[in-house]
N, C-alpha and C positions, 0 to 999 in steps of 0.2 A: 475578386476577393479571393476565392479558394487559391487562385495562383500564387497570391503576396502570402498565403500561410503556408504554403508548399517551400516557396523560397526562403523564409524565414526558418524553418525548421531546418532546411539542407544548411544553411549559414551559420546555424546552431551547432549543429552535427558536425560541420567542418571546423568550426573554432575548438569544441572538445576533444577533436580528435588531433588538435595540433595543425591543422592547417597549412602552416607556413614551411616553404623549403628551406629557411636559413637556419633554423635549427639543427636541422639534418646536415648541412654543410658544417657547422661548428662543432657537432659531435666528430666526423670524420677528421676534422684539423687537429682535435683535442686528444684524439686517439692516439695519434703519434704518425699516423700514416702520411704518406707524401700526396699532396696534391696531383691529381691526374694531369697528365700532359695536354698543353692545348691543341687543337686541329690547326691545320694549315691555315683555315680562314681567322684564327684567333690570331695567330702569330702576325700575319698580315695585318690585323684590326691594331696590333700594338704600334706597329709602324706608321699605318695609315693615322690615326689617332692623332699622335705626333704632328705629322705633316697636315692634316685639316685644323687643328688648332693655332698653329703657326700661321694658316692662311686666313682663317675666320677667329680672330682673339675675343671677339666678343660674342659668340655662339655661345651658349651656355648649355644647348639642348643636346642630351645624349641621343632621343631620336634622331635627330638630323644627321649627326656624326654616324650613327649604325647605318640612316638609309643611305647617305653618300657612299659609305664602305663597302655596302652589300650591291649597289649598281657598279660599282669600280670593280668588285671582283668578279661580279657575272660577265663585265665586259671583257677581261684579262684572257689571252690565250693561254693555255697550256703551258706554253713555254715562260711566260711571264710568271704564272704560279708556281713554276718547279722550284725556285729558290726557297719558298715557303714552304712547300713540301718537303724539302731536305732539312730544313731546320725544325718542322714538326716532328720528324724521324727520327732526328738525331735526340729532341727533347724526350719523344717515348722511349727511346734505348734509354738515356739516363734515368728514366722514371722506373722503368726495369729492373735496372740493375740496384737503385735505390731501394725498391720494393723486396729485390730479393734479400738484400743485406739485412733490412728489417726484420724480413721475417724469418732469416736464419738466427739474428740475435734475439728473438722472441722465443724461438724452438731452444736455442742453448741455453737461455735465463729458466724456461721452464724445466726443462732436463736437469739443470743445476737445483733447481729446488725440490725436485722430485728424488734428485741424487743425496740432498740433505736429510731428507725425510726417508729414517730407517725402519718407519713403521712399528717402532717400541712405544711403550706406554707415553703419555702425555708427560711432561717435564713435572706438572702437579702431583701425579702419582710418584715419580722417580723420589721426588723430596720427601714423600711420607717416610720413607725407609723400607717400604716393603708392602705386602697388600693386607687387608682387614683380615685374614686368616692367621698371619703372624702376631698381629696385635690380640687376638683373643687368648693364645698361650699365655700371655703375661699375666691375664687376673686370675 
């Protein structure tokens, strides 16, 4: 009984903390940052998945596809893996360029915002026509 109570407390804490990883991925995508580049294995998986679906059209199990891909990847030689490694390297270079461009744009937009702000009074104060001391002289 004591074990179940501890397990339920852990589950509750995990739920309060937002336990799912999906929310984190959505935040990254919503922030305008590019997705991380796939590894060589994931480049292979995208191609393998299409071949596997063509050979096994009735199979709807993601686990079966993943297991078959993992087995094939492990059985491949380094020479057979090389095209996927090259594609992953190219995607990583593209990712780095995109990331650098986004960072450059973000720093230039931040700089433009600070250049627009000359540190003067707020627009509300400017519309008053002066400070409170000037208005006291009128009385």
